[in-house]
MIKOLNU-990822 format. One record per residue: residue number from 1; chain; x, y, z of N, C-alpha, C, CB in turn. Coordinates in steps of 0.2 Angstrom, whole numbers, plus 5000, padded with zeros to 4 digits. Glycine has a CB too. Layout:
MIKOLNU-990822
[NUM,"A",[X,Y,Z],[X,Y,Z],[X,Y,Z],[X,Y,Z]]
...
This chain:
MIKOLNU-990822
[1,"A",[4954,4492,5510],[4954,4488,5503],[4955,4493,5498],[4948,4484,5503]]
[2,"A",[4958,4491,5493],[4960,4496,5487],[4954,4496,5482],[4966,4493,5483]]
[3,"A",[4952,4502,5481],[4946,4503,5476],[4948,4500,5469],[4944,4510,5475]]
[4,"A",[4954,4501,5467],[4956,4498,5460],[4955,4491,5460],[4963,4500,5459]]
[5,"A",[4957,4487,5465],[4956,4480,5465],[4948,4478,5465],[4959,4477,5471]]
[6,"A",[4944,4482,5468],[4937,4481,5468],[4934,4482,5461],[4933,4485,5473]]
[7,"A",[4937,4488,5458],[4934,4490,5451],[4936,4484,5446],[4938,4496,5449]]
[8,"A",[4942,4481,5447],[4944,4476,5442],[4940,4470,5443],[4951,4474,5443]]
[9,"A",[4938,4468,5450],[4934,4462,5451],[4927,4463,5449],[4935,4460,5459]]
[10,"A",[4924,4469,5450],[4918,4471,5448],[4917,4470,5440],[4916,4478,5450]]
[11,"A",[4922,4472,5437],[4922,4472,5429],[4922,4465,5427],[4928,4476,5426]]
[12,"A",[4926,4460,5431],[4926,4453,5429],[4919,4450,5430],[4931,4450,5433]]
[13,"A",[4916,4452,5436],[4909,4449,5437],[4904,4452,5432],[4907,4452,5444]]
[14,"A",[4905,4458,5430],[4901,4461,5425],[4901,4457,5418],[4902,4468,5423]]
[15,"A",[4908,4456,5416],[4909,4452,5410],[4906,4445,5410],[4916,4452,5408]]
[16,"A",[4907,4441,5416],[4905,4435,5417],[4897,4434,5416],[4907,4432,5424]]
[17,"A",[4894,4439,5419],[4887,4440,5418],[4884,4442,5412],[4884,4444,5424]]
[18,"A",[4888,4443,5407],[4886,4445,5400],[4885,4453,5399],[4879,4442,5399]]
[19,"A",[4889,4457,5403],[4889,4464,5402],[4882,4467,5403],[4892,4466,5396]]
[20,"A",[4878,4465,5408],[4871,4468,5409],[4872,4476,5411],[4867,4464,5414]]
[21,"A",[4867,4479,5409],[4866,4486,5411],[4863,4487,5418],[4862,4490,5405]]
[22,"A",[4865,4492,5421],[4862,4494,5427],[4864,4490,5433],[4855,4495,5426]]
[23,"A",[4869,4486,5433],[4870,4482,5439],[4877,4483,5442],[4871,4474,5437]]
[24,"A",[4880,4489,5441],[4886,4491,5443],[4887,4491,5451],[4888,4498,5441]]
[25,"A",[4881,4494,5454],[4881,4494,5462],[4882,4487,5464],[4875,4497,5464]]
[26,"A",[4878,4482,5462],[4878,4475,5464],[4884,4472,5463],[4872,4471,5461]]
[27,"A",[4887,4473,5457],[4894,4470,5455],[4899,4473,5460],[4896,4472,5448]]
[28,"A",[4899,4479,5461],[4904,4482,5466],[4903,4479,5473],[4903,4490,5466]]
[29,"A",[4897,4478,5475],[4897,4476,5482],[4899,4468,5482],[4889,4476,5484]]
[30,"A",[4897,4465,5477],[4899,4458,5476],[4907,4457,5476],[4896,4454,5470]]
[31,"A",[4910,4461,5472],[4917,4461,5472],[4920,4463,5478],[4920,4467,5466]]
[32,"A",[4918,4468,5482],[4920,4470,5488],[4920,4464,5493],[4916,4476,5491]]
[33,"A",[4914,4461,5493],[4913,4455,5498],[4918,4449,5496],[4906,4452,5498]]
[34,"A",[4919,4448,5490],[4923,4442,5488],[4930,4444,5490],[4923,4441,5480]]
[35,"A",[4933,4450,5489],[4940,4452,5490],[4941,4452,5498],[4941,4459,5487]]
[36,"A",[4936,4454,5501],[4936,4454,5509],[4937,4447,5511],[4930,4457,5512]]
[37,"A",[4933,4442,5509],[4933,4435,5511],[4940,4432,5509],[4927,4431,5507]]
[38,"A",[4942,4434,5503],[4949,4431,5501],[4954,4434,5506],[4951,4433,5494]]
[39,"A",[4954,4440,5508],[4959,4443,5513],[4959,4439,5519],[4958,4450,5513]]
[40,"A",[4952,4438,5522],[4952,4435,5528],[4954,4428,5528],[4944,4435,5530]]
[41,"A",[4953,4424,5522],[4955,4417,5522],[4963,4417,5521],[4952,4414,5516]]
[42,"A",[4966,4422,5518],[4973,4422,5517],[4977,4424,5524],[4975,4427,5512]]
[43,"A",[4974,4428,5528],[4977,4430,5534],[4979,4424,5539],[4973,4435,5538]]
[44,"A",[4975,4419,5540],[4977,4414,5544],[4982,4409,5541],[4971,4409,5546]]
[45,"A",[4982,4409,5534],[4986,4405,5530],[4993,4408,5531],[4984,4404,5523]]
[46,"A",[4994,4415,5530],[5000,4418,5531],[5003,4417,5538],[4999,4426,5529]]
[47,"A",[4999,4417,5543],[5001,4416,5550],[5004,4409,5551],[4996,4418,5555]]
[48,"A",[5000,4404,5548],[5003,4397,5548],[5009,4396,5545],[4997,4393,5545]]
[49,"A",[5010,4399,5539],[5016,4399,5535],[5022,4402,5539],[5015,4402,5528]]
[50,"A",[5021,4408,5542],[5026,4411,5546],[5028,4406,5552],[5024,4418,5548]]
[51,"A",[5023,4403,5555],[5025,4399,5561],[5028,4393,5559],[5018,4397,5564]]
[52,"A",[5027,4391,5553],[5031,4384,5550],[5038,4386,5548],[5027,4382,5544]]
[53,"A",[5040,4392,5548],[5047,4393,5546],[5052,4392,5551],[5048,4401,5543]]
[54,"A",[5057,4389,5550],[5062,4388,5555],[5065,4394,5558],[5068,4383,5552]]
[55,"A",[5067,4395,5564],[5070,4401,5566],[5076,4403,5563],[5072,4400,5574]]
[56,"A",[5077,4410,5562],[5083,4412,5559],[5089,4410,5563],[5082,4420,5558]]
[57,"A",[5094,4409,5559],[5101,4408,5562],[5103,4413,5566],[5106,4405,5557]]
[58,"A",[5107,4412,5571],[5110,4417,5575],[5115,4421,5571],[5113,4414,5582]]
[59,"A",[5118,4426,5575],[5123,4430,5571],[5130,4426,5570],[5125,4436,5575]]
[60,"A",[5133,4427,5564],[5139,4424,5563],[5145,4428,5566],[5140,4424,5555]]
[61,"A",[5149,4424,5570],[5154,4427,5574],[5161,4425,5570],[5155,4425,5581]]
[62,"A",[5164,4430,5568],[5170,4428,5564],[5177,4429,5568],[5171,4433,5557]]
[63,"A",[5182,4426,5566],[5188,4427,5570],[5191,4421,5572],[5187,4432,5576]]
[64,"A",[5197,4421,5575],[5200,4414,5578],[5199,4414,5585],[5207,4414,5575]]
[65,"A",[5198,4408,5588],[5197,4408,5595],[5204,4409,5598],[5195,4400,5597]]
[66,"A",[5204,4412,5604],[5210,4413,5608],[5213,4407,5610],[5209,4418,5614]]
[67,"A",[5220,4406,5610],[5223,4400,5613],[5227,4402,5619],[5227,4397,5607]]
[68,"A",[5228,4397,5623],[5232,4398,5629],[5240,4396,5626],[5230,4394,5635]]
[69,"A",[5244,4401,5627],[5251,4400,5625],[5255,4397,5630],[5254,4407,5622]]
[70,"A",[5254,4398,5636],[5258,4395,5641],[5258,4387,5641],[5256,4398,5648]]
[71,"A",[5264,4384,5643],[5264,4377,5644],[5267,4376,5651],[5269,4374,5638]]
[72,"A",[5265,4370,5653],[5268,4368,5659],[5275,4365,5658],[5264,4362,5662]]
[73,"A",[5279,4367,5663],[5286,4365,5663],[5287,4359,5667],[5291,4371,5666]]
[74,"A",[5292,4355,5665],[5294,4349,5668],[5296,4351,5675],[5299,4345,5665]]
[75,"A",[5294,4347,5680],[5296,4348,5687],[5304,4349,5688],[5294,4343,5692]]
[76,"A",[5306,4353,5691],[5313,4354,5692],[5317,4358,5687],[5317,4348,5693]]
[77,"A",[5313,4361,5683],[5316,4365,5677],[5318,4372,5680],[5312,4366,5671]]
[78,"A",[5315,4374,5686],[5317,4381,5688],[5311,4386,5686],[5323,4383,5686]]
[79,"A",[5306,4384,5683],[5301,4389,5681],[5295,4387,5683],[5301,4390,5673]]
[80,"A",[5290,4391,5685],[5284,4389,5687],[5279,4387,5681],[5280,4395,5691]]
[81,"A",[5274,4383,5682],[5270,4381,5677],[5265,4387,5675],[5266,4375,5679]]
[82,"A",[5264,4388,5669],[5259,4392,5667],[5262,4399,5664],[5255,4394,5672]]
[83,"A",[5268,4399,5663],[5271,4405,5659],[5274,4410,5664],[5265,4409,5656]]
[84,"A",[5274,4416,5662],[5278,4422,5665],[5276,4423,5672],[5279,4428,5661]]
[85,"A",[5280,4425,5676],[5279,4427,5683],[5278,4434,5684],[5284,4424,5688]]
C-alpha cells in the first residue's frame, strides 16, 4: 500500500475530527485499515467485472477466398472434367 495514499486519508480523518493534537498514529492506523478494506472489497468486484466481459473476438483474417477455376465439360467434348490434365 502506498504511504502517500495513507497520509492523505489520515489527513482527511484528522480534519473530520476537528484537527486534534497528538492523534497522528491513530489516524494513520485508521487510514491504513480503511484503505486495506477498500482494496479487499474492490478485488472481487474487479474479478466479477472481468468475468462479465464478453470474450475478445478472434483474429481478423483478410484476403479473398480461393475459388476453383475448373469447370466440368459437357460429355463428349473431348476434355476431361475438372481442368487441365
